[in-house]
C-alpha positions as CSV (number, residue, x, y, z in Angstrom):
1,M,0.3,-0.3,-0.2
2,L,2.6,1.9,1.2
3,R,4.9,1.6,-2.3
4,N,1.6,2.1,-4.2
5,R,1.5,5.8,-2.8
6,I,5.1,6.8,-3.3
7,F,4.5,5.6,-7.1
8,F,1.0,7.4,-6.9
9,L,2.7,10.7,-5.8
10,L,5.8,10.4,-7.7
11,F,4.2,10.7,-10.7
12,V,1.6,13.8,-9.8
13,F,5.1,15.4,-8.8
14,I,6.2,14.6,-13.0
15,G,3.3,15.8,-14.7
16,I,3.0,19.4,-12.6
17,S,7.2,19.9,-12.8
18,A,6.5,19.5,-16.6
19,S,3.3,20.8,-16.6
20,A,5.1,24.5,-14.8
21,Q,7.8,24.1,-17.9
22,T,5.8,24.4,-20.2
23,V,4.1,27.9,-18.9
24,Y,6.6,29.5,-19.6
25,F,8.9,27.3,-21.9
26,S,8.4,25.9,-25.9
27,K,10.9,24.1,-27.4
28,L,12.6,26.1,-30.1
29,V,13.5,23.9,-33.1
30,G,15.4,24.8,-36.2
31,K,18.3,24.0,-38.3
32,V,20.9,26.5,-38.4
33,T,22.2,26.3,-42.5
34,N,25.5,27.3,-44.7
35,L,24.9,27.4,-48.6
36,N,20.9,25.5,-47.7
37,K,23.6,22.7,-46.3
38,G,23.3,21.8,-42.8
39,V,25.4,23.2,-40.7
40,A,26.9,20.7,-37.5
41,D,28.6,21.3,-34.6
42,V,27.2,25.0,-33.6
43,H,26.9,26.0,-30.2
44,V,23.2,27.4,-30.1
45,I,23.7,29.5,-26.5
46,N,20.4,30.7,-24.4
47,T,21.7,33.2,-22.5
48,S,18.9,34.1,-21.0
49,S,18.1,31.3,-19.2
50,D,21.7,29.4,-19.5
51,R,20.7,26.8,-21.2
52,A,22.4,25.0,-24.4
53,T,22.6,22.6,-27.1
54,I,24.7,21.9,-29.8
55,T,23.3,21.1,-33.9
56,D,23.1,17.5,-35.2
57,A,25.0,15.8,-38.2
58,D,22.1,17.6,-40.8
59,G,22.2,21.2,-38.6
60,R,19.1,20.7,-36.4
61,F,18.7,22.4,-32.8
62,S,16.0,22.2,-30.7
63,I,16.3,23.9,-27.4
64,A,13.6,25.2,-24.9
65,A,13.0,29.4,-25.2
66,K,10.7,31.4,-23.7
67,L,9.5,35.3,-25.8
68,N,12.2,37.7,-26.0
69,D,15.1,34.8,-25.0
70,T,18.7,35.5,-26.7
71,I,19.9,33.0,-28.5
72,F,23.5,32.6,-29.3
73,F,24.4,30.8,-32.5
74,S,28.4,30.0,-32.0
75,A,30.6,28.3,-34.5
76,V,34.7,28.8,-34.5
77,Q,34.3,29.5,-38.3
78,F,30.6,31.5,-38.8
79,K,30.2,34.5,-38.1
80,R,28.6,34.7,-34.9
81,K,24.8,35.4,-35.1
82,A,22.8,36.2,-32.2
83,L,18.4,36.1,-31.9
84,I,15.4,37.0,-30.3
85,V,12.8,35.2,-29.5
86,S,9.4,35.8,-31.1
87,A,6.5,35.1,-31.0
88,V,6.1,33.8,-34.9
89,M,9.5,31.6,-33.9
90,I,8.0,30.2,-30.4
91,E,4.7,29.7,-33.2
92,S,6.5,28.1,-36.5
93,T,7.3,24.1,-35.8
94,S,10.6,24.9,-37.2
95,I,12.8,28.1,-37.8
96,V,16.1,28.0,-40.9
97,V,18.7,30.4,-39.2
98,P,21.5,30.6,-41.9
99,L,25.2,31.2,-40.5
100,D,28.3,33.6,-43.0
101,E,30.7,31.9,-43.6
102,F,34.0,33.9,-41.8
103,I,37.2,35.2,-43.8
104,N,40.2,35.6,-42.4
105,E,42.6,37.3,-44.3
106,L,46.2,37.2,-44.0
107,D,48.5,39.3,-45.3
108,E,50.9,36.3,-46.4
109,V,51.7,32.6,-45.5
110,V,54.5,31.6,-45.9
111,V,54.6,27.3,-45.5
112,R,58.1,25.5,-43.9
113,P,60.1,23.3,-44.0
114,Y,57.3,21.4,-46.8
115,N,59.4,24.3,-49.4
116,L,55.6,24.0,-51.1
117,S,56.0,25.7,-55.1
118,G,52.0,26.9,-54.8
119,D,52.2,23.9,-58.3
120,L,49.7,20.8,-57.0
121,S,50.5,18.0,-59.0
122,R,54.4,19.0,-58.4
123,D,53.9,19.6,-54.4
124,M,52.4,16.2,-53.9
125,N,54.7,14.0,-55.3
126,S,57.0,15.9,-53.5
127,I,55.8,15.1,-50.3
128,T,56.2,12.1,-48.0
129,K,51.9,10.6,-47.8
130,E,51.5,8.2,-43.6
131,K,48.8,5.6,-44.0
132,V,46.2,6.4,-43.1
133,Y,44.6,4.1,-39.9
134,V,41.0,3.6,-39.6
135,A,38.4,0.6,-38.2
136,S,37.1,-0.1,-42.1
137,T,41.4,-0.1,-42.8
138,L,42.2,-2.5,-39.2
139,G,39.6,-4.4,-39.2
140,L,37.3,-3.8,-37.0
141,P,34.1,-5.5,-36.4
142,N,31.4,-3.3,-37.0
143,A,33.8,-0.7,-38.8
144,Y,30.9,-0.5,-41.4
145,V,27.4,-0.5,-39.2
146,K,26.2,3.2,-39.7
147,P,25.8,4.4,-36.2
148,I,22.6,5.8,-35.3
149,T,21.3,9.1,-35.0
150,Q,21.6,11.3,-31.2
151,A,17.2,11.3,-31.8
152,A,17.2,7.9,-31.9
153,R,19.4,7.6,-29.4
154,K,17.5,8.9,-27.2
155,L,14.7,7.7,-27.9
156,N,15.8,4.0,-27.2
157,E,17.0,5.9,-23.6
158,A,12.7,7.1,-23.2
159,T,11.7,3.8,-24.2
160,T,13.8,0.8,-21.8
161,G,15.0,0.4,-19.0
162,G,16.3,-2.5,-16.4
163,G,14.4,-3.7,-12.7
164,L,11.1,-6.0,-12.3
165,V,9.0,-2.5,-13.3
166,P,11.0,-0.4,-15.8
167,L,10.5,3.1,-14.4
168,N,11.8,4.8,-17.6
169,P,9.3,4.2,-20.1
170,I,6.6,4.9,-18.3
171,I,7.8,7.9,-16.7
172,N,8.1,9.6,-19.9
173,A,5.4,7.9,-21.1
174,I,2.4,10.0,-19.0
175,S,5.3,13.3,-19.6
176,G,5.2,13.0,-23.3
177,R,8.7,12.7,-23.8
178,T,8.8,9.3,-25.5
179,K,5.8,11.3,-28.0
180,Y,7.7,14.3,-28.3
181,L,10.9,12.4,-29.6
182,K,9.0,10.3,-31.5
183,K,8.4,13.2,-33.4
184,V,11.9,14.3,-33.1
185,L,12.5,10.8,-35.1
186,A,10.5,11.3,-37.5
187,T,11.2,15.2,-38.6
188,Q,14.7,14.4,-38.9
189,E,14.6,10.2,-41.0
190,K,11.9,13.2,-43.2
191,Y,14.4,15.9,-43.3
192,A,17.6,13.0,-44.1
193,R,15.8,12.7,-47.3
194,T,14.8,15.6,-48.6
195,V,18.4,16.4,-48.0
196,R,19.7,13.6,-49.9
197,V,17.0,14.6,-53.3
198,R,19.0,17.6,-52.8
199,E,22.1,16.8,-53.3
200,Y,21.2,14.5,-56.4
201,Y,19.5,17.2,-58.3
202,A,21.4,21.5,-58.6
203,D,19.3,24.0,-57.7
204,S,19.5,25.4,-61.5
205,L,17.1,21.5,-63.0
206,F,14.2,22.7,-60.4
207,V,14.5,26.5,-61.7
208,K,14.9,24.6,-65.8
209,H,13.0,21.8,-65.8
210,L,10.7,21.8,-63.1
211,N,9.8,25.4,-63.5
212,I,10.2,25.8,-59.6
213,P,11.2,29.9,-58.9
214,E,14.9,29.0,-57.5
215,N,14.0,31.0,-53.7
216,K,10.8,28.2,-54.3
217,I,12.9,25.7,-53.5
218,D,12.8,25.0,-50.3
219,D,9.1,25.1,-49.8
220,F,8.7,22.7,-52.9
221,M,10.5,20.4,-51.0
222,Y,8.7,21.0,-47.7
223,F,5.2,19.8,-50.4
224,C,6.9,17.0,-51.2
225,E,7.1,15.4,-48.2
226,V,3.9,15.4,-46.7
227,D,3.5,13.5,-49.6
228,T,2.6,10.2,-49.0
229,A,4.5,8.7,-51.9
230,F,7.9,10.8,-51.1
231,A,9.4,8.2,-48.1
232,S,8.4,5.4,-50.6
233,V,10.1,6.8,-53.9
234,V,13.3,8.3,-52.2
235,D,14.1,5.1,-50.4
236,S,14.3,3.7,-53.8
237,H,17.3,5.0,-54.6
238,D,16.0,5.2,-58.2
239,K,17.5,8.4,-59.4
240,L,14.3,9.0,-62.1
241,K,12.2,7.0,-60.4
242,I,12.6,10.0,-58.2
243,W,13.3,12.4,-60.9
244,E,10.6,11.5,-62.7
245,Y,8.0,11.7,-59.4
246,L,9.5,15.2,-58.6
247,K,8.0,16.7,-62.1
248,L,4.3,15.3,-61.2
249,R,4.9,16.9,-57.6
250,S,5.6,20.0,-59.6
251,N,3.3,20.3,-62.1
252,A,0.7,20.0,-58.5
253,Y,2.7,22.1,-56.6
254,R,2.8,25.1,-59.5
255,Q,-1.4,24.3,-60.1
256,G,-1.7,25.4,-56.2
257,A,0.0,28.5,-56.8
258,D,-2.0,29.4,-59.9
259,D,-4.9,28.8,-57.8
260,D,-3.7,30.8,-55.0
């Protein structure tokens, strides 16, 4: 009986705590980009609440924020950027934060002691090359196993646990964390397909052959993402099949724009 009361109080406390946090803070979800590509390992810092995170391999991030908070985006190779959280940003499902490259121009660079001439083919032949040791060259087990994403790892941690009655899955299910992590994972997987398609075809092909304006390509790709056939077509890795699909969707996209 006492144990049941303890469990009940624990669940109530977790529910109250989660509700209290959501009163003031929202999850600000977005992507950091440079030249329309995601930028990994960018520090995302909410200086108003001392919270921080780092973008994943696709440039995606999620951080707790409230109205008028100041969010800094910082990386060595890019100019630092600050954003003031607005109501529009909080209400958006995802925001895009473009960063500009940081260029440090030097007056003169002297390379020593290699005596490089500036002729790439000549210098490559004169430099001693050392063997590169990686997991695959060393024949290590699981060398070619693709690591799971951060979102997939967090979801696995939230839905597993030890003990006779694992508390982790129960607590996360009640607090809504499991549902949230599943949504994040689905979003990342869907966006990964979009990135793959963008790498297959140059922007000029979208403009010239699909009649999609360059500033509307991202909007068109989102239009494709929400289509139920998008995942299976892209996962086929058949570039011809994917291109035919994009042609069909571009007709529907332009027709919808004309109707508006």
